[in-house]
N, C-alpha and C positions, 0 to 999 in steps of 0.2 A: 519404503517406509515413510508414515504420512506425519506432515509437521506442520503448526500452528504457531502461528507470531502475531503481536500485534506491534506494531510501529507508530510512534507519534513525532513528525517529523517536523521540526521549526526550521525557520526561513523565509524566504519570499516564496511562499508555497500557495497563495491563493490569487487567485485573477490570472494566471500563466497559463492554463489549460492543463494542470496539475492533476486535477482528478482525471479527468478525458485519459493522458497522459496512461497513469498509471493500470486504467481499465483496459486500455486498450493492449498493453501489455502483457497483463494478469491473462489475457482472452489468449493472447500469442503462445502462453507458459502453463497454458491450462490449468493455473491455480484460480481457487475460489476464493470468496469472503468479499470487503466492501470497502469503500475509502467514502470519506467525508471530512468535509470543513468544519472546525469545529470554532466555536466563538472566541476563543482565545488566540486564532489567527493562527493556528498549528492545524495540520491535517493528519487525519488516523486512518489507517491502514490496518485491516484484518486479512493474513493471507494465510491459505492452508492450501496443501495438497501434497506432492511427492519432495523429498527433501532438495533433491538439486533445483526444483524448481522454483521453491520457493528462497531457497539461498540466492539464485539467479533474480527475484525479483526483489531481495531485501536490496540486493547490489545496484537494481534500476531504482528503488527509490532512493538510494543515498546519491544517485549521479541526478535525478529529476529530469523533466522536460529543459530545452535552450533558453527560456529567460527564468527560470527559477533559481534560486540561491539557498542551498540547503546548508544551514546552520550546526543542526543537530539531528540525529537518529537516536530515539530511544526505542530497544526492542527488547519486547517483554515477551516468554514461552506462554502458549495458550491451550488450552485443553482443545481437543480436535471437536469442530461443531457441525461437521459432514455439510455445509453450504453446497447447495446443487449450480450456482451461477456466481457470476461477481457483478456487483452493483457498486454504483454511485448512489450514495443515502444524502440526504438533503437533511437538515435541520429546521 
């Protein structure tokens, strides 16, 4: 079964290789979507794929890379959009 979610991640998440870390793990899990920094200091992540793989990515996002400090992760269900890849977007 497919699942799509949008995450808003708050904490020390910019300047710590967070986006690259998420992209690398998404590709490893075969999850599609995107990650981008937001102007307010948060990171937005859109994930879609098989339910178990998206759930694993949510767990990865909640922990982050070594130098990140995650304070809050907001998770919103989304409509499946059939992304073909996982990209790092730039504002």
